[in-house]
C-alpha positions, -999 to 999 in steps of 0.1 A, spaced: 667 -65 -114 674 -46 -147 678 -66 -179 712 -65 -195 700 -43 -224 683 -18 -200 713 -17 -177 736 -12 -207 713 16 -221 713 32 -186 751 31 -184 755 46 -219 731 74 -210 749 82 -177 783 82 -194 770 104 -222 753 129 -199 783 129 -175 805 138 -205 783 169 -210 766 156 -241 729 149 -248 716 113 -248 688 100 -269 677 64 -267 683 48 -301 645 43 -307 639 80 -301 668 90 -324 653 67 -351 619 83 -347 635 118 -352 654 106 -382 621 92 -396 604 126 -390 631 145 -408 634 121 -438 596 121 -442 595 159 -442 574 160 -411 578 181 -380 568 179 -344 549 211 -348 525 193 -372 513 173 -342 504 203 -321 468 204 -310 461 168 -319 448 140 -297 472 113 -284 458 89 -309 464 113 -338 499 120 -326 507 83 -322 495 77 -358 514 108 -371 547 97 -354 541 60 -362 543 50 -325 518 32 -304 491 51 -285 506 38 -253 540 52 -262 525 86 -270 507 86 -237 538 75 -218 558 104 -232 531 129 -222 531 113 -187 569 115 -184 569 152 -194 541 159 -168 560 140 -141 592 159 -149 573 192 -147 555 181 -115 521 185 -132 491 163 -125 466 173 -152 466 180 -189 452 214 -183 483 223 -162 505 211 -190 485 232 -216 487 263 -194 524 258 -190 529 254 -227 510 286 -233 530 305 -207 563 293 -222 552 302 -257 552 266 -269 515 269 -278 495 300 -285 461 306 -271 447 301 -306 462 266 -307 442 254 -277 
C-alpha cells in the first residue's frame, strides 16, 4: 500500500498532468532552483561520471543512478552505450563529448 504522502504526490501529479500542465516533484523543483540560483547548468554535468554528477547536483549517488535508470527504462534501453548513442543521434551530445 502507498504511504499517504506518496499517494498524495501521485494524485497531485495526475491532476496536474490531466489539466495539461507539467508536474515536477517538489524535490526536483528545489534542485532546479538550486542550480539556477547557484549559476550552474545541467550542461556542466555532461560527460561526467554518476559520482561527479551527484556531487555537482548535490544529490546522492543512488539518486543520480536512479534518474539514469528511469530515463533508460522510459526509452526502453538496457545499456549505457544505447543511451549514449541515442543522445548523440538526438543531438543532446556531440561525438566530441563522448
